[in-house]
C-alpha positions in Angstrom: -0.1 -0.1 0.2 1.0 3.7 -0.8 1.1 6.0 2.3 -1.6 8.4 1.0 -4.3 5.7 0.1 -6.0 3.5 2.5 -6.7 0.7 -0.4 -4.9 -0.3 -3.4 -6.2 -0.3 -6.4 -6.7 -3.9 -7.7 -4.5 -5.1 -11.0 -6.6 -6.9 -13.9 -4.2 -7.6 -15.9 -4.2 -10.3 -18.5 -2.3 -13.0 -15.6 -5.2 -15.4 -14.7 -7.4 -14.7 -17.9 -5.6 -17.0 -20.6 -5.4 -14.3 -23.3 -3.8 -11.5 -24.3 -5.6 -8.2 -24.8 -5.8 -8.8 -28.7 -7.8 -12.1 -28.1 -10.2 -10.2 -26.2 -10.6 -7.6 -28.3 -11.5 -10.6 -31.2 -14.2 -11.4 -28.7 -15.7 -8.2 -29.0 -15.7 -7.9 -32.4 -17.6 -11.1 -32.9 -21.3 -10.9 -35.1 -23.2 -11.8 -31.9 -25.4 -8.9 -31.5 -26.9 -8.9 -35.1 -30.0 -10.2 -36.1 -30.6 -13.0 -38.4 -32.9 -11.9 -41.5 -34.9 -14.9 -40.7 -36.0 -13.5 -37.2 -36.6 -10.1 -38.8 -39.2 -11.5 -41.1 -40.7 -13.7 -38.5 -41.0 -10.3 -36.3 -42.5 -8.4 -39.0 -45.2 -11.3 -39.4 -46.1 -11.2 -36.0 -46.1 -7.5 -35.7 -43.6 -7.3 -32.9 -40.6 -5.7 -35.2 -40.2 -3.1 -32.5 -42.8 -0.3 -33.7 -44.7 1.1 -31.0 -47.8 2.8 -31.1 -46.8 5.5 -32.6 -44.8 3.6 -35.7 -48.4 2.9 -37.1 -48.4 -0.7 -35.7 -51.8 -1.7 -33.9 -52.0 -3.6 -30.6 -55.1 -5.8 -29.8 -55.3 -6.3 -26.3 -58.3 -7.4 -24.2 -59.5 -4.6 -21.9 -58.8 -5.6 -18.1 -56.4 -8.4 -18.7 -54.4 -7.1 -16.3 -56.8 -6.8 -13.6 -58.5 -10.2 -14.4 -54.9 -12.0 -14.2 -54.4 -10.3 -10.6 -57.7 -11.2 -9.3 -57.5 -15.0 -10.4 -53.9 -15.0 -9.0 -54.5 -13.5 -5.7 -57.9 -15.3 -5.2 -56.4 -18.8 -6.2 -53.3 -18.3 -3.6 -56.0 -17.3 -0.7 -58.5 -20.2 -1.4 -58.2 -23.8 -0.2 -59.6 -25.1 -3.6 -58.2 -22.8 -6.4 -60.2 -25.1 -9.0 -63.4 -23.6 -7.9 -62.6 -19.7 -8.7 -64.6 -18.7 -11.5 -63.7 -15.2 -12.9 -66.8 -13.5 -14.5 -66.2 -10.4 -16.2 -69.2 -7.7 -17.3 -68.7 -4.4 -18.9 -70.5 -1.5 -17.3 -70.9 2.2 -17.4 -68.4 2.9 -14.8 -65.9 0.2 -15.9 -65.7 -3.3 -15.8 -67.4 -5.5 -13.3 -65.3 -8.5 -12.1 -67.6 -11.3 -10.2 -65.8 -13.8 -8.3 -67.3 -17.3 -7.3 -65.8 -19.3 -5.0 -66.7 -23.1 -2.9 -68.8 -21.8 0.2 -65.9 -23.0 2.2 -63.7 -20.3 1.1 -66.3 -17.5 1.2 -64.7 -16.5 4.6 -61.7 -17.2 3.7 -61.4 -14.3 0.8 -63.7 -11.7 2.6 -61.8 -11.5 5.6 -62.3 -10.2 9.3 -64.5 -6.7 8.7 -64.2 -7.5 5.2 -60.4 -6.2 5.1 -59.1 -9.0 3.0 -61.9 -8.3 0.2 -61.1 -4.7 0.2 -57.1 -5.4 0.1 -57.8 -7.4 -3.7 -60.5 -4.7 -4.5 -57.8 -2.1 -4.3 -55.1 -4.2 -6.1 -57.8 -4.9 -9.0 -58.4 -1.3 -9.2 -55.0 -0.7 -9.3 -54.1 -2.8 -12.0 -57.4 -1.6 -14.0 -56.1 1.7 -13.9 -52.7 0.6 -15.6 -55.0 -0.4 -18.3 -56.5 2.9 -18.3 -60.0 1.0 -17.3 -62.2 1.3 -13.6 -63.0 -1.9 -12.3 -65.2 -3.5 -9.3 -65.2 -7.0 -7.9 -67.8 -8.4 -6.2 -67.5 -11.8 -4.5 -70.7 -14.0 -4.9 -72.1 -17.1 -3.4 
């Protein structure tokens, strides 16, 4: 160590790397970064050629898909019988209305004490719907 500094700078020379600087430069010049023309053609056929909405490409999305996915995931994680979870979607004036059907034995677990779990689920779904630019509400039905 030198007197003026507390730490020494490490020496990462070519020792232990098994190659010289010229060999490392050749590795950097490889053509791995270039896209294959076939891959570009496939992307254009699928409509995923990197164009955004500004580029004229259209996006075919289901309204409220993120909200529905969040609702199904959280609901299935909370209940004892995840196969019995059914989510229905209806579109109304005030946005999307999700109706959740679960087994009778899971109703209490999904609603929670004083309705806190149900309110938390509604908050999550509203936030997910807002990310899609829509409004949503959740009803838990028998």
